[in-house]
C-alpha positions as CSV (number, residue, x, y, z in Angstrom):
1,M,148.5,80.4,97.4
2,Y,148.0,77.4,95.2
3,E,149.8,74.7,93.3
4,G,148.4,71.8,91.2
5,A,149.0,69.5,88.2
6,F,146.6,68.3,85.6
7,G,146.7,66.3,82.4
8,H,149.7,64.4,81.0
9,A,153.4,65.0,80.8
10,L,153.5,62.5,78.0
11,K,150.6,61.1,76.0
12,T,151.0,58.7,73.1
13,E,149.1,55.7,71.8
14,G,151.1,53.4,73.9
15,L,152.0,55.4,77.0
16,C,150.4,58.0,79.2
17,V,152.4,59.7,82.0
18,P,150.5,61.9,84.4
19,M,151.6,65.5,85.0
20,D,153.0,66.1,88.5
21,I,153.9,69.3,90.4
22,N,157.6,68.2,90.0
23,T,157.4,67.6,86.3
24,V,160.4,69.3,84.5
25,F,159.5,71.5,81.5
26,D,161.4,72.8,78.6
27,I,160.9,76.5,79.5
28,A,161.9,77.7,76.0
29,S,162.1,81.5,76.0
30,L,161.8,81.8,79.8
31,T,165.5,80.9,79.5
32,K,166.0,84.6,78.5
33,L,165.1,85.7,82.0
34,F,167.9,83.5,83.4
35,T,170.3,85.0,80.9
36,T,169.1,88.5,81.9
37,T,169.4,87.8,85.6
38,A,173.0,86.5,85.2
39,I,173.9,89.7,83.2
40,L,172.3,91.9,85.8
41,R,174.4,90.3,88.5
42,L,177.5,91.1,86.5
43,A,176.3,94.6,86.0
44,S,175.6,95.0,89.7
45,V,179.2,94.4,90.7
46,G,180.6,96.7,87.9
47,N,181.9,93.9,85.6
48,L,179.6,95.0,82.8
49,D,178.3,98.3,81.5
50,L,174.9,97.7,79.9
51,D,175.3,100.7,77.7
52,S,178.7,99.9,76.3
53,P,178.8,98.8,72.6
54,L,179.3,95.0,72.2
55,S,182.6,95.7,70.4
56,V,184.2,96.8,73.7
57,V,182.4,94.4,76.1
58,A,184.9,92.4,78.1
59,G,187.8,94.3,76.7
60,G,186.7,93.7,73.1
61,R,186.5,90.0,73.5
62,V,183.1,89.7,71.9
63,G,184.4,91.5,68.8
64,E,187.4,89.2,68.7
65,W,185.2,86.2,68.8
66,F,183.5,87.3,65.6
67,H,186.7,87.5,63.6
68,T,186.1,85.6,60.3
69,G,189.5,84.2,59.5
70,D,191.5,85.6,56.5
71,L,188.6,87.9,55.6
72,G,188.8,89.8,58.8
73,V,185.6,91.0,60.5
74,D,182.6,91.5,58.2
75,Q,181.8,95.2,57.8
76,K,178.1,94.7,58.6
77,V,178.9,92.7,61.7
78,T,181.6,95.3,62.8
79,E,179.1,98.1,62.5
80,F,176.5,96.1,64.4
81,L,178.9,95.4,67.3
82,E,179.8,99.1,67.4
83,Q,176.2,100.3,67.4
84,V,174.4,97.8,69.7
85,T,174.7,97.6,73.5
86,T,173.8,94.8,76.0
87,R,170.8,96.9,77.1
88,M,169.5,96.9,73.5
89,L,169.7,93.2,73.4
90,L,167.8,92.8,76.7
91,T,165.1,95.3,75.6
92,H,164.9,93.9,72.0
93,S,165.7,97.3,70.6
94,S,168.7,96.2,68.5
95,G,166.6,96.1,65.4
96,L,167.6,92.6,64.5
97,H,165.4,90.3,62.6
98,Y,163.1,88.2,64.8
99,W,164.4,84.7,63.9
100,Y,166.7,82.8,61.5
101,P,167.5,79.0,61.4
102,F,171.3,79.1,61.9
103,Y,171.3,75.3,61.7
104,A,169.9,75.4,58.1
105,A,173.0,77.4,57.0
106,R,175.0,74.3,57.9
107,D,172.5,71.7,56.8
108,G,172.9,69.2,59.6
109,S,176.7,69.1,59.8
110,G,176.7,68.9,63.6
111,P,176.8,71.5,66.4
112,W,178.9,74.6,65.9
113,M,181.2,73.9,68.8
114,Q,181.9,77.5,69.8
115,N,182.8,78.6,66.3
116,Y,182.0,82.3,66.7
117,A,183.3,83.1,63.2
118,L,180.7,80.8,61.8
119,F,178.0,82.6,63.8
120,A,179.3,85.9,62.5
121,T,179.2,84.7,58.9
122,I,175.5,83.7,59.3
123,L,174.8,87.0,61.2
124,S,176.2,88.9,58.2
125,T,173.8,87.0,55.9
126,I,170.9,87.9,58.2
127,L,171.9,91.6,58.2
128,E,172.1,91.5,54.4
129,R,168.8,89.8,53.9
130,F,166.9,91.5,56.7
131,P,168.5,94.9,57.4
132,R,168.3,96.3,61.0
133,Q,165.2,98.3,61.7
134,N,164.9,101.3,63.9
135,K,162.2,99.7,66.1
136,T,161.6,97.1,68.8
137,I,161.6,93.6,67.4
138,Y,161.3,90.6,69.7
139,S,164.2,88.5,68.5
140,D,165.8,85.2,69.6
141,I,169.0,86.4,68.1
142,N,169.3,89.2,70.7
143,F,169.6,86.6,73.4
144,M,171.9,84.3,71.5
145,L,174.2,87.3,71.5
146,A,173.4,88.0,75.2
147,G,174.6,84.5,75.9
148,F,177.9,85.4,74.2
149,V,178.1,88.6,76.4
150,L,177.5,86.5,79.5
151,E,180.3,84.1,78.6
152,A,182.7,86.8,77.6
153,V,182.3,88.8,80.9
154,S,182.0,85.9,83.3
155,R,184.8,83.9,81.4
156,L,182.7,80.8,82.0
157,P,180.8,78.5,79.7
158,L,177.2,79.5,79.4
159,H,175.8,76.6,81.4
160,D,178.3,77.3,84.3
161,A,177.6,81.0,84.2
162,V,173.9,80.6,84.6
163,A,174.3,78.0,87.3
164,Q,176.8,80.0,89.4
165,L,175.2,83.4,88.9
166,V,171.5,82.4,89.1
167,C,170.6,78.9,89.9
168,I,172.9,78.2,92.9
169,P,172.3,81.5,94.6
170,L,168.5,81.1,94.4
171,G,168.6,77.4,95.3
172,L,167.2,76.2,92.0
173,T,167.3,72.7,90.7
174,C,167.0,73.8,87.0
175,G,169.7,73.8,84.3
176,Y,170.6,72.8,80.8
177,T,170.1,69.1,80.2
178,K,172.5,68.9,77.2
179,G,170.1,66.3,75.8
180,V,171.3,63.3,77.8
181,D,168.3,62.6,80.0
182,K,165.3,60.9,78.4
183,T,163.4,59.9,81.5
184,Y,159.7,60.6,81.9
185,R,160.1,63.2,84.6
186,Y,160.2,65.7,81.6
187,A,157.1,67.0,79.9
188,A,157.1,66.0,76.3
189,T,156.9,68.7,73.6
190,E,156.5,68.4,69.8
191,F,156.6,65.3,67.6
192,G,159.7,66.5,65.8
193,N,160.1,70.1,64.8
194,R,157.1,70.2,62.6
195,L,156.5,74.0,63.1
196,E,160.0,74.9,62.4
197,M,160.1,72.7,59.3
198,K,157.4,75.0,57.8
199,M,159.3,78.1,58.9
200,V,162.5,76.9,57.2
201,E,160.6,76.0,54.1
202,D,159.0,79.5,54.0
203,L,162.4,81.0,54.0
204,G,163.4,78.9,51.0
205,L,166.1,77.1,53.0
206,R,166.9,73.4,53.4
207,F,167.8,71.3,56.4
208,T,168.2,67.5,56.5
209,G,169.0,66.9,60.2
210,W,165.5,67.0,61.6
211,R,164.5,64.8,64.5
212,S,161.8,62.2,63.7
213,V,158.2,63.5,63.5
214,N,157.1,60.1,64.8
215,N,158.5,60.5,68.3
216,P,157.9,63.2,70.9
217,I,160.8,65.4,72.0
218,I,161.7,64.6,75.6
219,G,164.5,66.0,77.7
220,E,165.9,68.0,74.7
221,P,165.2,71.6,73.8
222,N,162.4,71.9,71.4
223,D,164.0,75.0,69.9
224,G,165.8,74.2,66.7
225,N,168.6,76.7,66.9
226,C,169.3,75.7,70.5
227,H,169.4,71.9,69.7
228,Y,170.9,71.7,66.2
229,F,173.2,74.7,66.3
230,F,174.2,75.3,69.9
231,A,174.3,71.7,71.2
232,N,171.4,72.4,73.6
233,V,172.9,75.3,75.5
234,A,172.0,78.9,74.4
235,G,171.1,82.3,75.8
236,H,167.6,82.3,74.3
237,A,166.5,78.7,75.1
238,G,167.6,75.4,76.5
239,L,166.8,75.5,80.2
240,F,164.6,73.0,81.9
241,A,162.8,73.8,85.2
242,T,160.0,73.1,87.5
243,A,157.2,75.5,88.5
244,E,158.9,75.9,91.9
245,D,162.2,76.9,90.2
246,L,160.4,79.6,88.2
247,G,158.5,80.8,91.2
248,K,161.8,81.4,93.0
249,L,163.2,83.4,90.1
250,G,160.0,85.4,90.0
251,N,160.2,86.1,93.7
252,L,163.6,87.8,93.1
253,Y,161.9,90.4,90.8
254,A,158.7,90.6,92.8
255,G,160.7,91.9,95.8
256,N,160.0,88.7,97.9
257,C,163.7,87.7,98.2
258,S,167.2,88.8,97.5
259,I,170.6,87.4,96.6
260,D,174.1,88.8,97.3
261,S,175.6,91.2,94.8
262,M,172.4,92.1,93.0
263,D,171.5,95.8,92.6
264,E,167.9,96.3,93.7
265,D,167.5,99.2,91.4
266,L,168.4,97.0,88.4
267,L,165.7,94.5,89.5
268,I,163.2,97.3,89.6
269,E,164.4,98.6,86.3
270,A,164.1,95.2,84.7
271,V,160.3,95.0,85.3
272,Q,159.5,98.5,84.0
273,D,158.5,99.3,80.5
274,H,161.5,100.8,78.6
275,G,159.3,101.4,75.5
276,N,157.1,99.2,73.3
277,G,156.3,96.9,76.2
278,R,159.9,95.7,76.9
279,G,161.8,95.7,80.2
280,L,165.2,94.2,80.7
281,G,164.3,90.7,79.5
282,F,160.7,91.1,80.7
283,Q,157.6,91.9,78.7
284,V,155.0,94.4,79.8
285,D,151.6,94.1,78.1
286,Q,148.1,92.8,78.4
287,R,149.3,89.2,78.9
288,Y,150.5,90.4,82.4
289,P,147.8,92.5,84.0
290,L,149.3,95.0,86.6
291,G,152.7,93.3,86.1
292,C,155.1,91.8,83.7
293,G,156.5,88.4,82.7
294,H,157.5,86.2,79.8
295,T,156.2,83.3,77.7
296,G,157.8,80.3,76.2
297,F,157.0,78.7,72.8
298,T,156.5,75.3,74.4
299,G,153.6,76.7,76.5
300,T,155.4,78.2,79.5
301,Y,154.5,81.4,81.3
302,L,155.9,83.4,84.2
303,Y,153.9,86.4,85.6
304,L,154.8,88.7,88.4
305,S,153.6,91.9,90.0
306,R,156.1,93.7,92.1
307,R,153.3,96.0,93.3
308,H,151.4,93.0,94.7
309,H,154.4,90.8,95.5
310,L,152.7,88.1,93.5
311,V,154.3,85.5,91.3
312,L,152.5,83.0,89.1
313,T,153.8,80.4,86.8
314,I,151.7,78.3,84.4
315,L,153.6,75.5,82.6
316,T,151.9,73.5,79.8
317,N,153.1,71.3,77.1
318,R,150.9,72.9,74.5
319,L,153.0,71.5,71.6
320,H,152.4,67.9,72.6
321,V,149.1,67.8,70.7
322,P,148.1,67.3,67.1
323,T,147.4,71.0,66.5
324,P,148.9,73.5,69.0
325,C,146.4,76.2,70.1
326,E,146.7,79.7,71.3
327,I,146.7,79.8,75.1
328,D,147.3,83.5,75.9
329,P,143.6,84.0,77.0
330,Y,144.0,81.0,79.4
331,R,147.1,82.5,80.9
332,K,145.7,86.0,81.3
333,A,142.4,84.7,82.8
334,I,144.3,82.7,85.5
335,S,146.4,85.8,86.3
336,E,143.3,87.9,86.7
337,I,141.7,85.3,89.0
338,F,144.6,85.4,91.4
339,L,144.7,89.2,91.3
340,L,141.0,89.3,92.1
341,D,141.4,86.8,94.9
342,M,144.2,89.0,96.4
343,A,142.1,92.1,96.1
344,K,139.1,90.4,97.9
345,K,141.4,89.3,100.7
346,R,142.8,92.8,101.1
347,Y,139.4,94.3,101.1
348,I,138.1,91.9,103.8
349,N,141.2,92.5,105.9
350,S,140.7,96.3,105.6
351,I,137.1,96.2,107.0
352,K,137.8,93.7,109.8
């Protein structure tokens, strides 16, 4: 129906790069939808039971990863793995705390390099400080764990699992950058992690490995846990994509296309409200009139309506400004404009 680009992908005192329809964005938490899609493909072919405890997923492999050396498996983590399922991760009903700077627990000592025992140790600290609650909490940690599930079941590194199960079948160009590409085809985000600096300080923690606040982040995930702790590849953040890529992913859930070995019932289930406005990976609330979708901290947004076979993506670099602003009203207004336009066209066609 429409595509366009406005403003700047990068704007500093010395350089302005115009936005383009092919600009690549750090999609932040929209990464969760790719992790979800890969997991649903594994569930579709019977390789994963969404309702099995994490302790038995992939023959207990996830539980084995969280072994903490001579101390064995921490009791809090053991109980968590026995009580929480993959479905609970996808619907954010695990009761986990919403966020924690894993990197601050290591204070800039480099990426974790698949040290699951270290992750378990920090997870134990989180469970001690912020006990699980019996309610829905939108939590990045859920999808960090979902990334582990995806690796365990697929037996592939996370970036390969997402590529082979989602990106290649859908014909997408997106992927994890691993922080090696600094070209200006990327939309810039924050000047350093100023917002997370304050969040870490508020928790009474310390971290010394911050990126410079004098330079914009380009071609690296803005998310601190993804960049500093997971070496730019995580289940909750880290993917870079164009609007076209996200439109194609949305079309899968809107019923406009299909891929092999994907259960249609699971796609329908994913976009329905399982309680408290959460589907499988998707969010269902007033941000997505007559549909569902997801947002990303950097300013990204994917909306879809299966009922109307409509997909809309709005990608902004809202953090690349002196003071980031709230853009939900803007996103919702555009969704309503397109829904109204479709309604008018259907009405005109009905009376012809």
